[in-house]
C-alpha positions as CSV (number, residue, x, y, z in Angstrom):
1,M,148.9,97.6,101.6
2,G,147.2,100.4,103.5
3,I,144.8,100.4,106.3
4,Q,141.2,99.7,105.3
5,S,139.0,102.8,105.5
6,D,136.0,102.9,107.9
7,S,133.5,102.8,105.0
8,S,135.4,99.9,103.4
9,Q,135.3,98.0,106.7
10,T,131.6,98.8,107.1
11,N,130.8,97.6,103.6
12,S,132.8,94.4,104.3
13,L,130.8,93.9,107.5
14,F,127.5,94.3,105.8
15,Q,128.5,91.9,103.0
16,A,129.5,89.3,105.6
17,L,126.2,89.7,107.4
18,K,124.3,88.9,104.1
19,L,121.4,91.1,105.1
20,K,118.3,90.4,103.0
21,L,116.2,93.5,103.8
22,L,118.1,96.3,105.4
23,S,120.7,98.6,103.9
24,P,123.7,99.9,105.9
25,E,121.9,103.3,106.0
26,Q,118.8,101.8,107.4
27,V,120.7,99.9,110.1
28,R,122.5,103.1,111.1
29,H,119.2,105.0,111.3
30,I,117.6,102.2,113.4
31,D,120.7,102.4,115.7
32,H,120.3,106.2,116.0
33,V,116.7,105.9,117.0
34,L,117.4,103.2,119.6
35,A,120.2,105.3,121.0
36,S,117.9,108.3,121.4
37,L,115.3,106.3,123.5
38,G,115.0,107.3,127.2
39,D,114.7,104.8,130.0
40,Y,111.5,103.4,128.7
41,G,110.8,103.0,125.0
42,E,110.0,100.8,122.0
43,V,110.9,100.9,118.4
44,H,108.5,99.4,115.9
45,L,109.7,98.5,112.4
46,I,106.9,98.7,109.8
47,V,107.3,96.6,106.7
48,Q,105.1,96.9,103.7
49,R,105.4,94.9,100.5
50,G,108.7,93.4,101.8
51,E,110.3,96.8,102.4
52,L,111.0,98.7,105.6
53,R,108.7,101.7,105.3
54,Y,108.5,103.3,108.7
55,I,110.2,103.3,112.1
56,N,107.8,104.2,114.9
57,K,109.4,105.4,118.1
58,V,107.4,105.1,121.3
59,E,108.7,106.6,124.5
60,S,107.2,106.3,128.0
61,F,107.9,108.5,130.9
62,K,107.3,107.7,134.6
63,V,105.3,110.6,136.0
64,W,105.4,109.7,139.7
65,K,107.8,108.1,142.0
66,S,107.0,104.7,143.5
67,E,106.6,104.9,147.3
68,P,108.3,102.2,149.3
69,K,105.9,99.7,150.8
70,K,105.5,99.9,154.6
């Protein structure tokens, strides 16, 4: 017996998770979007007719520094 390939291990993992809606490719894409967020952000998953249709990425940036209270 040889060592299981990465894709084979990934497929086994996804089968074990018994996902009902997301494919392995969609999960990877969502993870990529999450990893690309800065310090402040949100990811919205938009589902239409029972299918993931859109991933909306919202990023916020702090434009000023908070001054310490005196």
